[in-house]
C-alpha positions as CSV (number, residue, x, y, z in Angstrom):
1,X,0.0,0.0,-0.1
2,X,2.7,2.5,1.0
3,X,5.9,3.0,2.8
4,X,5.2,6.4,4.5
5,X,7.2,7.4,7.5
6,X,5.0,8.0,10.6
7,X,6.3,9.9,13.8
8,X,4.4,9.0,16.8
9,X,4.9,11.1,20.1
10,X,3.4,9.9,23.3
11,X,4.5,9.7,27.1
12,X,2.5,6.5,27.6
13,X,4.8,3.6,26.4
14,X,1.8,1.2,26.2
15,X,-0.1,3.4,23.8
16,X,3.0,3.9,21.8
17,X,3.6,-0.1,21.3
18,X,0.0,-0.3,20.2
19,X,0.2,2.4,17.6
20,X,3.4,1.1,16.5
21,X,1.9,-2.4,15.7
22,X,-1.2,-0.8,14.1
23,X,0.9,1.3,11.6
24,X,3.1,-1.5,10.8
25,X,0.3,-3.8,9.9
26,X,-0.8,-1.1,7.4
27,X,2.7,-1.1,6.0
28,X,3.7,2.4,7.2
29,X,7.3,2.9,8.7
30,X,6.4,4.1,12.1
31,X,9.2,5.7,14.5
32,X,7.9,6.0,18.2
33,X,9.0,8.5,21.0
34,X,8.0,9.0,24.5
35,X,10.0,12.2,24.6
36,X,8.7,15.1,22.5
37,X,12.1,16.9,22.6
38,X,13.9,13.6,21.1
39,X,11.0,13.4,18.5
40,X,11.7,17.0,17.2
41,X,15.3,16.4,17.0
42,X,14.6,13.4,14.9
43,X,12.2,15.3,12.8
44,X,15.1,17.5,11.9
45,X,17.2,14.7,10.7
46,X,14.6,12.8,8.4
47,X,11.1,13.7,6.8
48,X,8.2,12.2,8.3
49,X,4.7,12.1,6.1
50,X,2.5,11.9,8.9
51,X,2.8,12.5,12.6
52,X,0.5,11.5,15.6
53,X,1.1,13.7,18.7
54,X,-0.4,13.4,22.0
55,X,-1.6,16.6,23.5
56,X,-0.7,16.2,27.1
57,X,3.2,15.8,27.6
58,X,6.0,17.1,29.7
59,X,8.2,19.2,29.3
60,X,6.5,20.4,26.2
61,X,3.1,19.7,25.3
62,X,1.5,18.6,22.0
63,X,0.6,22.2,20.8
64,X,4.1,23.2,21.1
65,X,5.5,20.2,19.4
66,X,3.0,20.9,16.6
67,X,4.1,24.3,16.2
68,X,7.7,23.4,16.1
69,X,7.3,20.6,13.7
70,X,5.4,22.7,11.3
71,X,8.4,25.1,11.5
72,X,10.8,22.1,10.8
73,X,8.5,20.4,8.2
74,X,5.6,22.2,7.0
75,X,4.4,19.4,4.8
76,X,3.9,16.8,7.5
77,X,0.5,16.0,8.0
78,X,-0.4,16.1,11.8
79,X,-3.0,14.4,14.1
80,X,-3.6,15.2,17.6
81,X,-4.3,12.6,20.3
82,X,-6.5,13.8,23.3
83,X,-8.6,12.9,26.1
84,X,-12.2,13.8,26.1
85,X,-11.9,16.8,28.3
86,X,-9.4,18.3,26.0
87,X,-11.4,18.5,22.8
88,X,-11.6,22.3,22.8
89,X,-7.9,22.4,22.8
90,X,-7.7,19.9,19.9
91,X,-9.8,22.0,17.8
92,X,-7.7,25.0,18.6
93,X,-4.7,22.8,17.5
94,X,-6.3,22.1,14.1
95,X,-6.5,26.1,13.6
96,X,-2.7,25.8,14.3
97,X,-2.1,23.4,11.5
98,X,-3.1,20.0,12.5
99,X,-5.2,18.0,10.2
100,X,-7.6,16.1,12.6
101,X,-7.5,14.7,16.1
102,X,-8.5,11.4,17.7
103,X,-10.0,11.0,21.3
104,X,-8.6,8.4,23.6
105,X,-9.2,5.7,24.3
106,X,-9.6,4.7,20.8
107,X,-10.3,1.2,19.1
108,X,-7.9,-0.6,16.7
109,X,-10.5,-0.3,14.0
110,X,-11.1,3.5,14.5
111,X,-7.2,4.1,14.4
112,X,-6.9,2.2,11.3
113,X,-9.8,4.0,9.7
114,X,-8.2,7.3,10.6
115,X,-4.7,6.3,9.5
116,X,-6.3,5.4,5.9
117,X,-8.2,8.8,5.8
118,X,-5.0,10.9,7.0
119,X,-2.9,8.9,4.5
120,X,-5.3,9.6,1.7
121,X,-5.4,13.3,2.4
122,X,-1.8,13.5,2.7
123,X,-1.2,12.0,-0.7
124,X,-3.8,14.1,-2.3
125,X,-2.0,17.1,-1.1
126,X,1.3,15.9,-2.4
127,X,-0.4,15.4,-5.7
128,X,-1.9,18.8,-5.8
129,X,1.6,20.1,-5.0
130,X,3.0,18.1,-7.7
131,X,0.4,19.5,-10.2
132,X,1.1,22.9,-9.3
133,X,4.8,22.4,-10.0
134,X,4.1,21.0,-13.4
135,X,1.6,23.8,-14.1
136,X,4.6,26.3,-13.5
137,X,7.0,24.1,-15.6
138,X,4.5,23.4,-18.5
139,X,5.1,25.1,-21.7
140,X,2.5,27.6,-22.5
141,X,1.0,31.1,-21.4
142,X,-2.3,32.2,-19.9
143,X,-4.7,29.2,-19.9
144,X,-2.6,26.8,-22.3
145,X,-1.4,24.4,-20.0
146,X,-0.1,21.0,-21.1
147,X,2.4,18.2,-20.9
148,X,1.1,16.4,-23.8
149,X,3.8,15.9,-26.5
150,X,1.8,16.9,-29.5
151,X,0.5,20.3,-27.8
152,X,4.1,21.0,-26.9
153,X,5.0,20.7,-30.5
154,X,2.0,23.0,-31.4
155,X,3.1,25.3,-29.0
156,X,6.7,25.6,-30.2
157,X,5.4,25.8,-33.9
158,X,2.9,28.8,-32.7
159,X,5.9,30.5,-31.3
160,X,8.1,30.1,-34.3
161,X,5.5,31.4,-36.6
162,X,4.3,34.3,-34.4
163,X,6.3,37.0,-35.8
164,X,5.5,36.4,-39.4
165,X,2.4,37.5,-41.1
166,X,1.8,33.9,-42.7
167,X,-2.2,33.2,-42.2
168,X,-2.9,30.4,-39.7
169,X,-5.6,28.0,-39.9
170,X,-6.6,26.4,-36.6
171,X,-8.6,23.0,-36.8
172,X,-10.1,21.2,-34.0
173,X,-13.4,20.1,-32.2
174,X,-15.4,22.7,-30.1
175,X,-13.8,23.4,-26.9
176,X,-10.3,22.5,-27.6
177,X,-8.9,26.0,-27.2
178,X,-8.7,27.5,-30.9
179,X,-9.2,31.1,-30.0
180,X,-6.9,30.7,-26.7
181,X,-4.1,29.5,-29.2
182,X,-5.1,32.4,-31.8
183,X,-4.4,34.9,-28.7
184,X,-1.3,32.9,-28.0
185,X,0.1,33.7,-31.5
186,X,-1.0,37.3,-31.4
187,X,0.4,37.9,-27.8
188,X,4.1,36.5,-28.9
189,X,4.0,38.5,-32.2
190,X,5.0,41.9,-33.0
191,X,1.5,43.0,-33.3
192,X,1.0,42.3,-29.6
193,X,0.4,45.9,-28.5
194,X,-2.3,46.4,-31.2
195,X,-5.9,45.0,-31.4
196,X,-7.0,41.6,-31.5
197,X,-10.5,41.3,-33.2
198,X,-12.6,38.3,-33.2
199,X,-15.3,37.8,-35.9
200,X,-17.5,34.9,-35.1
201,X,-18.6,33.9,-38.6
202,X,-21.3,31.4,-37.5
203,X,-22.9,34.0,-35.4
204,X,-23.0,36.8,-38.1
205,X,-26.5,37.1,-39.9
206,X,-25.6,36.6,-43.7
207,X,-27.4,39.9,-44.6
208,X,-25.1,42.0,-42.0
209,X,-21.7,39.9,-42.7
210,X,-20.4,42.5,-45.2
211,X,-21.4,45.5,-43.0
212,X,-19.8,44.0,-39.9
213,X,-16.6,43.2,-41.4
214,X,-16.2,46.1,-43.8
215,X,-18.1,48.7,-42.2
216,X,-20.8,50.9,-43.9
217,X,-21.8,54.7,-44.5
218,X,-25.0,56.4,-43.4
219,X,-28.0,55.4,-45.3
220,X,-26.4,52.7,-47.1
221,X,-29.1,50.3,-46.0
222,X,-32.3,50.6,-44.0
223,X,-31.3,51.0,-40.5
224,X,-27.6,52.5,-41.2
225,X,-28.4,55.7,-39.3
226,X,-24.5,56.5,-39.1
227,X,-21.2,55.8,-40.6
228,X,-19.5,52.7,-38.9
229,X,-16.1,51.3,-39.2
230,X,-15.9,47.5,-39.6
231,X,-13.9,44.8,-37.9
232,X,-11.0,44.9,-40.3
233,X,-10.5,48.5,-39.8
234,X,-10.7,48.2,-35.9
235,X,-7.8,45.6,-36.3
236,X,-5.5,47.6,-38.4
237,X,-2.0,46.9,-37.3
238,X,-3.1,44.1,-35.2
239,X,-4.7,40.6,-35.8
240,X,-8.1,39.4,-36.9
241,X,-9.5,36.0,-35.6
242,X,-12.0,34.5,-38.0
243,X,-13.7,32.1,-35.8
244,X,-15.7,29.2,-37.4
245,X,-14.5,30.4,-40.9
246,X,-16.3,27.3,-42.4
247,X,-19.5,29.0,-42.0
248,X,-18.9,32.2,-43.9
249,X,-21.6,32.4,-46.6
250,X,-20.3,31.4,-50.1
251,X,-21.1,34.9,-51.3
252,X,-19.0,36.5,-48.9
253,X,-16.0,34.0,-49.5
254,X,-15.6,35.9,-52.8
255,X,-15.3,39.1,-51.2
256,X,-13.0,38.3,-48.4
257,X,-10.7,36.4,-50.9
258,X,-10.2,39.8,-52.5
259,X,-9.4,41.3,-49.2
260,X,-7.0,38.6,-48.3
261,X,-5.3,39.1,-51.5
262,X,-4.9,42.8,-51.3
263,X,-5.9,43.9,-47.9
264,X,-8.1,46.4,-49.6
265,X,-11.9,47.0,-49.2
266,X,-14.9,49.4,-49.5
267,X,-17.5,50.1,-46.9
268,X,-20.9,49.3,-47.7
269,X,-22.6,52.1,-49.7
270,X,-19.0,53.7,-50.5
271,X,-16.9,53.6,-53.5
272,X,-13.6,54.7,-51.7
273,X,-11.0,51.9,-51.6
274,X,-9.4,51.5,-48.1
275,X,-6.3,49.5,-47.0
276,X,-5.2,48.0,-43.8
277,X,-2.7,45.7,-42.3
278,X,-3.8,42.8,-40.3
279,X,-2.8,39.3,-39.4
280,X,-5.2,36.7,-40.4
281,X,-6.0,33.8,-38.0
282,X,-8.8,31.6,-38.4
283,X,-10.3,28.5,-36.9
284,X,-13.1,25.7,-37.7
285,X,-14.5,22.6,-36.0
286,X,-15.5,21.4,-39.5
287,X,-13.9,18.9,-41.8
288,X,-12.2,21.4,-44.3
289,X,-11.6,18.7,-46.8
290,X,-15.1,17.6,-47.0
291,X,-16.3,21.4,-47.3
292,X,-13.9,21.7,-50.2
293,X,-15.2,18.4,-51.9
294,X,-18.8,19.5,-51.2
295,X,-18.3,23.0,-52.6
296,X,-19.1,24.6,-49.5
297,X,-15.8,26.3,-49.1
298,X,-14.0,27.5,-52.1
299,X,-10.6,26.0,-52.7
300,X,-8.9,29.4,-53.4
301,X,-10.3,30.8,-50.2
302,X,-9.3,27.9,-48.1
303,X,-5.6,28.2,-49.5
304,X,-5.5,32.0,-48.7
305,X,-6.3,31.2,-45.1
306,X,-4.1,28.2,-44.6
307,X,-0.7,29.3,-44.8
308,X,0.0,27.2,-41.8
309,X,-2.5,24.6,-40.8
310,X,-2.5,23.5,-36.9
311,X,-4.8,20.8,-35.7
312,X,-5.6,20.9,-32.1
313,X,-6.0,17.4,-30.5
314,X,-9.2,16.6,-28.5
315,X,-8.9,16.3,-24.8
316,X,-9.6,12.4,-25.0
317,X,-6.3,12.3,-26.7
318,X,-4.4,14.3,-24.3
319,X,-5.8,12.8,-20.9
320,X,-2.5,13.2,-19.1
321,X,-3.4,16.9,-19.1
322,X,-6.7,16.5,-17.2
323,X,-5.3,16.7,-13.8
324,X,-3.2,19.7,-14.7
325,X,-6.4,21.4,-16.2
326,X,-8.5,20.6,-13.1
327,X,-5.9,22.1,-10.8
328,X,-5.7,25.1,-13.2
329,X,-9.5,25.8,-13.1
330,X,-9.8,25.0,-9.2
331,X,-7.2,28.0,-8.9
332,X,-9.1,30.2,-11.3
333,X,-12.6,29.8,-9.9
334,X,-11.6,29.3,-6.3
335,X,-8.6,31.8,-5.9
336,X,-8.9,32.6,-2.2
337,X,-9.8,29.3,-0.8
338,X,-8.4,25.7,-1.5
339,X,-10.8,23.3,-2.7
340,X,-10.1,19.6,-2.7
341,X,-11.8,16.6,-4.4
342,X,-12.3,12.9,-3.6
343,X,-10.2,10.5,-5.5
344,X,-13.6,9.0,-6.9
345,X,-14.2,12.3,-8.6
346,X,-10.7,12.6,-10.2
347,X,-11.3,8.9,-11.5
348,X,-14.5,9.8,-13.1
349,X,-12.9,12.9,-14.7
350,X,-10.1,11.1,-16.1
351,X,-12.4,8.2,-17.5
352,X,-15.0,10.4,-19.0
353,X,-14.6,11.1,-23.0
354,X,-15.3,14.8,-22.9
355,X,-17.0,15.5,-26.1
356,X,-17.1,19.4,-25.2
357,X,-13.4,19.1,-24.6
358,X,-11.7,21.7,-22.5
359,X,-14.6,24.1,-22.4
360,X,-16.8,21.4,-20.9
361,X,-14.2,20.3,-18.4
362,X,-14.0,24.3,-17.4
363,X,-17.9,24.4,-16.9
364,X,-17.8,21.3,-14.9
365,X,-15.3,22.3,-12.3
366,X,-16.7,25.8,-12.2
367,X,-20.1,24.1,-11.5
368,X,-18.7,21.7,-9.0
369,X,-17.0,24.6,-6.9
370,X,-20.4,26.3,-6.7
371,X,-22.4,23.0,-5.3
372,X,-19.2,21.8,-3.3
373,X,-19.9,21.8,0.5
374,X,-17.3,22.0,3.0
375,X,-14.8,22.9,0.2
376,X,-14.6,19.3,-1.0
377,X,-15.9,18.3,-4.4
378,X,-17.6,15.1,-4.3
379,X,-19.0,12.7,-6.8
380,X,-22.8,14.0,-6.3
381,X,-21.4,17.4,-7.2
382,X,-20.7,16.4,-10.9
383,X,-23.1,16.6,-13.6
384,X,-24.8,13.4,-14.4
385,X,-23.4,13.1,-17.9
386,X,-20.0,12.5,-16.5
387,X,-21.1,9.0,-15.6
388,X,-21.3,6.2,-18.2
389,X,-24.8,4.7,-18.4
390,X,-26.2,3.4,-15.0
391,X,-23.1,3.4,-12.9
392,X,-23.6,0.9,-10.3
393,X,-20.3,1.4,-8.6
394,X,-21.7,4.9,-7.5
395,X,-25.5,3.8,-7.3
396,X,-26.7,6.4,-9.5
397,X,-29.5,6.4,-12.2
398,X,-28.6,8.6,-15.1
399,X,-31.0,11.0,-16.8
400,X,-31.1,12.0,-20.4
401,X,-28.8,14.8,-21.5
402,X,-31.7,17.1,-22.0
403,X,-32.8,16.6,-18.4
404,X,-29.2,17.3,-17.0
405,X,-29.2,20.7,-19.3
406,X,-32.5,21.6,-18.1
407,X,-31.8,20.8,-14.2
408,X,-28.3,22.6,-14.6
409,X,-30.1,25.8,-16.1
410,X,-32.8,25.7,-13.5
411,X,-30.1,25.2,-10.7
412,X,-28.1,28.3,-12.1
413,X,-30.9,30.5,-12.2
414,X,-32.0,29.7,-8.7
415,X,-28.4,30.2,-7.8
416,X,-28.0,33.8,-9.6
417,X,-31.0,36.1,-9.7
418,X,-29.3,37.8,-12.8
419,X,-29.9,35.8,-16.0
420,X,-26.4,37.4,-17.3
421,X,-24.5,36.0,-14.4
422,X,-26.3,32.6,-15.0
423,X,-25.3,32.6,-18.7
424,X,-21.9,33.4,-17.7
425,X,-21.7,30.6,-15.4
426,X,-23.4,28.2,-17.8
427,X,-20.7,29.2,-20.7
428,X,-23.4,30.3,-23.1
429,X,-24.8,33.7,-24.3
430,X,-27.8,35.3,-22.9
431,X,-29.6,34.9,-26.1
432,X,-28.9,30.9,-26.0
433,X,-30.0,30.9,-22.4
434,X,-33.4,32.6,-23.6
435,X,-33.9,30.1,-26.2
436,X,-33.1,27.0,-23.7
437,X,-35.6,28.4,-21.3
438,X,-38.2,28.6,-24.0
439,X,-37.2,25.1,-25.1
440,X,-37.6,23.6,-21.8
441,X,-40.4,25.8,-20.6
442,X,-38.3,27.0,-17.7
């Protein structure tokens, strides 16, 4: 099971012997001391994973031993042993850095149960510390966190091409971080100090597309009450991110192709040719090759976009990054207090296929933090879709995805009085939230 070193300090020899036998039977490596002074000397020589310290001792008591031990070895997990009449003092000790306490007399079964709990807690803390170290050492910036070889190569390539003006096409499933990678390229380029403008091609109404990207003059169409500059002008000397570029209407592909060739355009309703200098980064979750074959995407338009073609792997192909990302999102959404999670939760997160990729994982962690009690994320705090079918191991009957979505929306609307806040936590727009409420009759 383990070979963790355990320090035991108690001035009652019989209790020391019993605890030593119990810990040895669990494959721990105990060292027992009847003298607290000698125990602290030993703690300066070797590292102890766990310490069991009696509260009432001479010449120094358990609280003093705890304080000195935490100075010598801050990462040692400490448990106080106390009589019934000293429980208040034990609680005070927990505030001073002890993890838990056990009251005397205790049975062998009670001590074994506590030892297992303490060991699991200690190992979880060590894992968290290791993950934080990996996050600090991992290649990337902002929210690009990965130890996956393929992702490391992608980030290296992205840095190498950042300072050039060659167009970049980023491919990947929804939620894999395409916009984050686009921003990474922009932030590492000579254009960093200038604008990064996003154009969501899928959300743009076809009849307004040209006006949005090129701008218009007053009176050019019904509702054009004043002159307006387009997104490309806003991004002059900076970068433009064409998100879901596979959704660009075919008629607009011709006009965008001309712009990509010369960086020249006219505002809608105007005959003056204008010129800008922008870097084009585009992204799609569609199969580009299929779109070209079907005629949905012009081949010449595609070639103008894909000077460099980068394909982001889905999260299910980089599962070694799940613990890193979980730790990152825990810190992001709970920066002022530590949140822990049970081993069962991490097991489920690692086994899930993540069809929504990193975006889905982020939403799950955010939601779980909101629902967690006592700062611990448990299995019941996870959305039901995380489980595979009827998971007998956890005794849960799994509702449909639609029921999960409906219940989650209802839950967030109850939690947040302002629909805008609910939409933000859900990771959707206010318009999408309104549509979902209408669909589910919420």
